[in-house]
C-alpha positions as CSV (number, residue, x, y, z in Angstrom):
1,A,-49.1,31.4,16.6
2,Q,-46.7,32.0,13.4
3,D,-44.6,29.8,10.6
4,E,-40.6,30.4,11.2
5,V,-39.3,32.1,8.1
6,E,-36.0,30.4,7.1
7,I,-33.4,32.6,5.8
8,D,-30.7,31.5,3.2
9,C,-27.2,32.5,3.7
10,T,-26.3,35.6,1.5
11,Y,-23.0,36.7,-0.2
12,E,-21.9,40.2,-0.1
13,V,-18.8,41.0,-2.7
14,K,-16.5,43.6,-2.3
15,V,-14.1,45.0,-5.3
16,S,-11.0,47.2,-4.2
17,T,-11.2,50.8,-5.7
18,D,-8.2,49.9,-8.5
19,A,-10.5,46.6,-9.1
20,M,-7.1,44.5,-8.4
21,E,-8.8,42.5,-5.6
22,A,-12.1,41.3,-5.1
23,S,-13.4,39.4,-1.6
24,I,-16.7,38.3,-0.7
25,M,-18.3,37.8,3.2
26,V,-20.8,35.1,3.3
27,H,-23.6,35.7,5.9
28,P,-24.6,32.7,7.8
29,P,-28.3,31.6,7.1
30,I,-31.2,31.4,9.5
31,G,-32.9,27.8,9.1
32,G,-32.2,28.4,5.5
33,K,-29.6,27.5,2.7
34,E,-26.0,27.0,3.9
35,I,-23.2,28.3,1.8
36,N,-22.2,26.2,-1.3
37,R,-19.8,26.5,-4.4
38,E,-22.4,27.4,-7.3
39,D,-24.2,30.3,-5.4
40,V,-20.6,31.6,-4.5
41,Y,-19.8,31.3,-8.4
42,E,-23.1,33.1,-8.5
43,A,-22.0,36.2,-6.9
44,I,-19.1,36.3,-8.2
45,K,-20.6,36.1,-11.6
46,E,-23.2,38.9,-10.6
47,K,-20.3,41.4,-9.8
48,N,-18.8,40.6,-13.4
49,I,-15.7,39.3,-12.1
50,K,-13.8,37.7,-14.7
51,S,-10.1,37.2,-14.3
52,G,-7.7,36.2,-11.1
53,I,-10.4,34.0,-9.4
54,L,-8.6,31.9,-6.6
55,H,-10.4,28.7,-7.1
56,E,-8.3,27.3,-4.0
57,E,-9.7,30.0,-1.5
58,I,-13.3,29.6,-2.9
59,D,-12.9,26.0,-2.1
60,K,-11.3,26.8,1.5
61,L,-14.4,28.9,2.1
62,V,-17.3,26.7,1.4
63,D,-15.7,23.5,2.8
64,L,-14.7,25.3,6.1
65,K,-18.1,27.1,5.9
66,L,-16.1,30.5,6.8
67,Y,-19.1,32.7,7.9
68,N,-18.3,36.7,8.5
69,I,-15.0,36.4,7.5
70,L,-13.8,38.7,4.1
71,T,-12.1,36.1,2.3
72,L,-9.8,37.4,-0.7
73,I,-11.6,35.5,-3.8
74,A,-9.9,37.4,-7.1
75,Q,-6.7,38.9,-7.7
76,G,-5.7,40.9,-10.7
77,R,-2.5,40.7,-11.9
78,S,0.0,44.1,-11.9
79,P,1.4,45.0,-15.1
80,V,5.4,44.5,-15.3
81,S,7.4,47.3,-16.4
82,G,10.2,46.6,-19.3
83,T,13.9,47.7,-18.4
84,D,15.5,50.3,-20.3
85,A,18.3,49.7,-22.9
86,Y,21.9,50.1,-21.4
87,L,25.5,49.9,-22.8
88,K,28.3,47.8,-21.7
89,Y,31.6,49.4,-22.3
90,H,34.7,46.8,-23.2
91,F,37.2,49.2,-22.6
92,N,38.5,51.6,-19.7
93,V,36.0,54.7,-19.8
94,V,37.4,55.7,-16.2
95,K,40.4,58.0,-16.3
96,D,41.3,58.2,-12.6
97,N,45.0,58.6,-12.7
98,K,46.0,55.9,-10.5
99,A,49.3,54.6,-10.3
100,F,50.5,51.5,-11.1
101,I,51.3,49.0,-7.9
102,A,53.5,46.1,-8.7
103,D,53.6,42.8,-7.2
104,D,55.8,43.6,-4.2
105,G,53.9,46.7,-3.1
106,K,56.1,49.2,-4.9
107,I,54.0,52.1,-6.5
108,D,54.8,53.6,-10.1
109,Y,53.5,56.9,-10.3
110,K,54.4,57.3,-13.8
111,E,52.2,54.3,-15.0
112,L,48.7,55.4,-15.2
113,S,47.0,53.9,-17.9
114,L,45.0,56.8,-19.3
115,I,45.1,55.3,-22.5
116,S,42.5,52.7,-23.8
117,N,44.5,51.0,-26.8
118,V,42.3,49.0,-29.1
119,A,43.1,47.1,-32.2
120,E,41.3,46.7,-35.6
121,G,38.0,44.6,-35.0
122,D,37.9,45.2,-31.1
123,L,34.8,45.2,-29.8
124,L,34.0,48.6,-28.0
125,V,30.5,48.8,-26.9
126,T,27.8,46.2,-26.4
127,M,24.2,47.8,-26.1
128,V,21.4,45.6,-24.1
129,P,18.5,46.5,-25.7
130,A,14.9,47.6,-23.9
131,L,12.6,45.2,-23.2
132,K,8.8,45.7,-23.6
133,G,6.8,45.5,-20.3
134,I,4.0,42.8,-19.7
135,N,0.6,44.1,-19.6
136,G,-1.7,43.4,-16.5
137,E,-5.3,42.9,-16.1
138,D,-7.7,43.3,-13.5
139,V,-10.5,41.6,-11.6
140,Y,-12.8,42.4,-14.2
141,G,-10.8,41.1,-17.1
142,K,-9.9,44.7,-18.5
143,E,-6.1,45.0,-20.0
144,I,-3.7,47.3,-17.8
145,Q,-0.9,48.9,-20.1
146,A,2.6,48.0,-18.7
147,K,5.4,50.8,-19.3
148,D,7.7,49.7,-21.7
149,G,11.7,50.1,-21.4
150,K,13.2,53.0,-23.0
151,K,15.3,52.4,-26.0
152,I,18.7,54.3,-26.9
153,N,21.1,55.0,-30.0
154,I,24.5,53.2,-29.8
155,P,26.8,55.8,-29.6
156,K,28.7,55.9,-32.9
157,G,31.3,58.2,-33.5
158,K,34.4,58.3,-35.6
159,N,36.2,55.3,-36.9
160,V,34.1,52.6,-35.7
161,Y,31.1,50.6,-37.2
162,I,28.1,49.0,-35.7
163,S,27.6,45.4,-36.4
164,E,25.0,43.9,-38.1
165,D,22.3,43.2,-35.7
166,G,22.8,46.5,-34.3
167,L,23.8,45.9,-31.0
168,Q,27.6,45.9,-31.1
169,L,30.4,49.0,-31.9
170,I,33.5,47.8,-33.1
171,S,36.9,49.8,-33.8
172,A,37.5,50.3,-37.6
173,I,40.9,51.1,-36.7
174,K,43.9,50.9,-34.2
175,G,44.3,53.4,-32.0
176,E,42.9,55.2,-28.5
177,A,39.0,54.6,-27.8
178,K,37.8,57.6,-26.3
179,I,34.0,58.8,-25.2
180,M,33.5,62.3,-26.9
181,D,31.1,65.2,-25.9
182,G,27.8,63.5,-26.1
183,G,28.6,60.3,-25.1
184,K,29.8,59.0,-28.8
185,V,32.4,56.6,-28.8
186,S,35.4,57.4,-31.2
187,V,38.9,55.9,-31.7
188,F,42.0,57.9,-33.2
189,S,44.9,57.0,-34.6
190,V,47.0,60.2,-33.2
191,Y,47.2,60.2,-29.6
192,T,47.8,64.2,-28.7
193,V,49.1,65.7,-25.5
194,D,48.6,69.3,-25.2
195,G,51.4,70.1,-22.8
196,N,54.1,68.1,-21.1
197,V,54.6,64.6,-20.5
198,D,55.1,64.7,-16.9
199,N,53.5,63.5,-13.6
200,S,49.7,64.3,-14.9
201,I,50.2,62.2,-18.0
202,G,52.9,59.6,-17.0
203,N,54.2,57.2,-19.4
204,I,53.0,57.0,-22.9
205,R,52.4,53.3,-24.5
206,F,50.3,53.8,-27.8
207,V,49.3,51.8,-30.8
208,G,49.3,55.0,-33.1
209,K,51.2,58.2,-33.9
210,V,52.0,60.3,-30.4
211,V,52.1,64.0,-30.7
212,V,53.6,66.0,-27.9
213,K,53.1,69.7,-27.9
214,G,55.1,70.3,-24.8
215,N,58.4,68.9,-23.2
216,V,59.3,65.1,-22.7
217,I,60.3,65.1,-19.0
218,T,63.4,63.0,-17.3
219,G,62.1,59.9,-16.6
220,F,59.2,59.4,-18.7
221,V,59.2,56.8,-21.3
222,I,57.1,57.3,-25.0
223,E,56.5,53.7,-26.8
224,A,54.3,54.2,-30.0
225,D,54.0,52.0,-33.1
226,E,53.8,54.8,-35.6
227,D,55.7,58.2,-35.4
228,V,56.6,60.3,-32.5
229,E,56.5,63.9,-33.1
230,V,57.6,66.3,-30.0
231,F,57.3,70.1,-30.3
232,G,59.2,71.1,-27.1
233,V,62.6,69.8,-25.4
234,V,63.4,65.9,-24.5
235,E,65.1,65.7,-21.2
236,G,66.6,62.4,-19.8
237,A,63.7,60.5,-21.4
238,K,63.0,57.3,-23.0
239,I,61.3,57.3,-26.6
240,C,60.7,54.0,-28.8
241,S,59.2,54.2,-32.4
242,K,58.4,51.8,-34.6
243,G,57.9,54.7,-37.4
244,D,59.8,57.9,-37.2
245,I,61.1,60.1,-34.5
246,I,60.5,64.0,-34.9
247,L,62.1,66.5,-32.4
248,H,61.3,69.9,-33.6
249,R,63.6,71.8,-30.9
250,G,65.8,68.6,-30.2
251,I,67.3,66.4,-26.9
252,Q,69.0,67.3,-24.4
253,G,69.6,64.1,-22.4
254,M,71.4,64.2,-19.4
255,N,73.2,61.1,-20.3
256,K,70.0,59.4,-19.5
257,G,67.8,60.3,-22.4
258,E,67.1,57.6,-25.3
259,L,65.8,57.5,-28.7
260,F,65.3,54.5,-30.4
261,C,63.2,54.2,-33.6
262,E,63.0,52.0,-36.8
263,G,62.5,54.6,-39.2
264,D,64.3,58.1,-39.3
265,L,65.2,60.6,-36.6
266,V,65.0,64.0,-37.2
267,A,66.2,66.4,-34.4
268,K,67.1,70.3,-33.9
269,F,69.9,69.0,-31.8
270,I,71.2,65.6,-30.1
271,E,73.0,66.4,-26.6
272,N,74.3,63.7,-23.8
273,S,71.8,61.0,-25.3
274,K,72.1,57.7,-26.7
275,V,70.4,57.2,-30.3
276,Y,69.6,54.2,-32.5
277,A,68.0,54.6,-35.7
278,K,67.1,52.3,-38.7
279,G,67.0,54.9,-41.0
280,N,68.5,58.1,-41.8
281,I,69.3,60.6,-38.7
282,Q,69.1,64.2,-39.6
283,T,70.6,66.9,-37.0
284,D,72.1,70.2,-36.9
285,A,74.1,69.3,-34.0
286,I,75.6,66.3,-31.9
287,M,77.2,66.5,-28.8
288,H,78.2,63.8,-25.9
289,S,76.0,61.1,-27.7
290,T,76.4,57.5,-28.8
291,I,74.9,57.6,-32.4
């Protein structure tokens, strides 16, 4: 006869390849020492596991004597990437040529709202800054570097300035806010139409000066806080200016044309139109018009 050999329970700790998880399997004893907390923590210590230890899971493992079951007993902390900086625009940046729909459902194809009028001191752009990432840690206590959010520059163009905190872009003048090539935001005191004022442009209401290189077609309206200058012919349209009106060719109003200005009016000719000017009127010819 031989004395029976008592075997204590054994502990097998496994760590994942990325060192983000550690698990333990306890093999049951044969007449020897049962599972206990001190031996579990000693086995963890021998594997050099320092971070993310799941104490509640270890308590459950010991209290329930869970043998031959792989139990997660440590979990690392994954890094959290930072968020990229981005821009919030406070003016209309989409020029989609949508017609205006009134409350009664009627569609006005002349009201396209293509101009983003801004006043001096108006907020144009807010930059939401990038956030740094939060570093992680594996079960060995080794730090895992997080990726920081990408920084961007605030898109400062002409006639704008940056706030003291560097996060806001503000208009330095009144005019039209536009995003130019390269993404820079600028404000322009002059609104220029290279062609005709027609269905592609719509009615113009601008806080600065308006320059039209082509004609102003019948039925359209130009309203400006400063001068209006037209190089082509004005047809049966309406032009209102708080400054001067300069028509390099003139107006053939077709009994629909109207000109109103608080400054001077200069036109090559005025025909079949209604004209009101607070200043002087200078023209070569006036025919069938009310002045």
